[in-house]
N, C-alpha and C positions, 0 to 999 in steps of 0.2 A: 438600295439603302436598307439598312437593318434599324429597326427600333427597339430599344431596350426599356424595359421597366427595372430600375435599379434602386436597390436597398443597400446602403452602405453602413456599416456599423464599424466605428473605429473607438478604440480606447486606448489609453496609455497607463501603464503601471509603473510607478517608481518602486524599485525593489531595494529594500533594505536588508542587508545581510549582515548578521553580527558573527564574527568569527569566534571559533572555540577557543583561539589563543589571542592574546593581545600583542600589537606590534608597538615597541617602545617608541613613544612621541606620538603615536597616531590617535586620532580621536575617531569616535563611531559616527561615521558619515555615510550617506548613500554611495553605494558603490556600483550601480547600474542602472540603466533605463530600458524598459521594454515597450515598443511600439508594435501593437498588434493590429491589423487591419483586414477586415471581411467584407467582401462584395458578393452578392448574389444576383446574377443577371438572368432575365428571360428574354428571349428573342422572339421574332415574328413566327417562328416554326413551334414556338410553345416549349422549347426545352430551356431548363433551368441550369445555370452553371455557378458553382460556388468557388470563389478564388480567395486566396488569402496571402498576406505577407507578413514576415516578422522581422524587425529590425532590432537588434539588442546591442548596447554598449555596455562593456564590463571589464573589470580588471582581467576576468578569466572567464571564458566562455564553456559551456557543457560540450561534450565531445559528440553528443547526439540529441536530436529532439523528436518528440512525436506529436502530431497534431491530429485530432479527430473533430471533424465538422459535420454536423447534420442540420438539414433543413427540411421543412415540410409546409406544404400549401394546402389549406382547406377552404372550402366555400360551402358557405350554409346561408340560405335565405338571401341570396345575391350579395352576401358579404364575404371577402376574401381575408382569410387570416394567413400570416406568415410567421412561421416560428425558425428561429436560427440559434443553434446552441453549439458550443465548442469547447474543447479542452486542449490546452498547449502544455505538454509535459516535457520538462528537462530532468532526467534521472539524476539522482544523487551520486556523488563518486563512490567507487567500490570501497568499502571499509577494509581496514587492516585486519589481518588475522583471521579472516573469515575463508573457510576452506570450499573450494568448487568441487562439486560432484556433477560431472557432465550429464547435461540433459535434465538435471534436476533443480539445482540453485547452489547458492553460497550459504554456509551455515558456520555458527560459532556457539559453542557451549559455554555459558558462563558458570564457573564453579563456586564463586562467592554468592551465597543465598540471599535473595532479595524477595520482598513482597511483590505481588502481581503488578502494581502500578509503577514501582520503582524499576522494575525489570523491563516493563514496557517502555519506560522513558529512557533507559539506557540503549536499548535497541535502536529506539528512534534517534538519539543523539549520534548513534554510530552511523546512521543512514540507512538502518534496517528496520525490522518490526519483529514482534514475537513471532516464531514460527507457526505457520498453518500448514497442516497436512493436507494434500490434495490427491494423495494416491497411495497405493500399497508401496511403489517404489520410493516414495518420500519418506514413508514411515520407516522402511529398512535403512534409509540413510541416516536417520535420527537415532535408531537403534544401534547401528555402527558407531556412531559418534560416542553415544552414551556407554558402549561397551568398552571403550578405552579408559574409563574411570571406574573400575569396579568397586572402589571404596566409597564412591560418592552416593549422596542420598538418592535412592531409586526413583524419584518424582521430579520432573521439571516442568515449569510453567510453559505453556504454549498459548498461542493467540486467540483463545475461545473462552467465552463467559456466557452467563444468563443473568446478567445484572439488571437488564431493561424489563424483563418478564420472567419469572419464575418458570423453569423447565424449557424455556425456549432459547437453546444455545445457538449463539451467533458468533462470528469472527470479530476481531477488533475494527474490521471493516464495514460491519453490519450484515454480512452474508449468512444465511442460515447455515447450520453445521451440515445438514443432510445434502447441501449443494456443494459441499467441499470436496466431495469425493472420497472422504475417510471418515467413519463414524464409528469406530471400534471400541466399545468400552471395556474397561479392565475385567468386568465381571457381569453377569446377568443382573446383579442388584444394583449395577451403577446406571445413571447418577442416583445417589440416595442422600446427598448432603442437605437437601431442602434449603430454605432461605439462608442458612449459615454458610453453605458453600457454593459459591457462584463463579468460581475462577477454574479453569481447566487444566489440569496437569496431565503429563504422558509419563507412563511407567517405563522403565528401561526396556521391557519386552514389547512396548508399542500399545499398550492398553491405555484408554482414557479413563480419567477419574474427576469428579469435581471435588474441589478442595477449598479451603478458606483463602481469600484474596490476601489476607494479612499473614499468612503463613510465609516464613523465610525458606526459600527452595532455590535450587539451581535453576537456570532458564535457558532456553534456546532461541537465538536470533536468527533472523533468516534475511537475506538479500536476494529479492527476486531475480532470477535468471533473466526474465523479460527487461527488467531495467537496464542491463547490461547490454543487451542485443538490441536496444533501440536505436 
């Protein structure tokens, strides 16, 4: 007979989804319900096993899901601490008019100039985000896209800024620039804008520059390849 120490965490989320378009005669009401259950069990041999189940009801379900579960057991001064954390991710649908570059990602260059915040909001509403360059290969992709518009302003907003602390550039997701895999500035003097220039742009040749966030410039949106492959 096996004996188990069981900790069960259950929670339910009522998901409210507001459509980008209005259906005639329809009211804004809840469109789905998500029940997520996690169990962590320890048997008499000392092995821990984390199990989870997901039940969702909705008018339309995502094509794929990704769940990351982490648990940690610590003992100190005779007291045992149990930590359980998890992330359930359903990727957004692929936006229209985004071009696939195999092995890199999906991208769209907006020619209508916007400020940094408006540009970021537009990318988000489309299901993507301002582009973040993670490699030389990705930089080449953005340069290729830019080259199609020779008459366009040669700078475009990407998802980097130093708004939180001057000189410490991070992505819109909070990752330090030096960890992204690409940090090539336009010239040895860059970044040089001080407290007035806190949002990063990319030149059509791939070089980065700090510019004013309120400047109206083209911008590049990205839909991560990992979201589509989940």
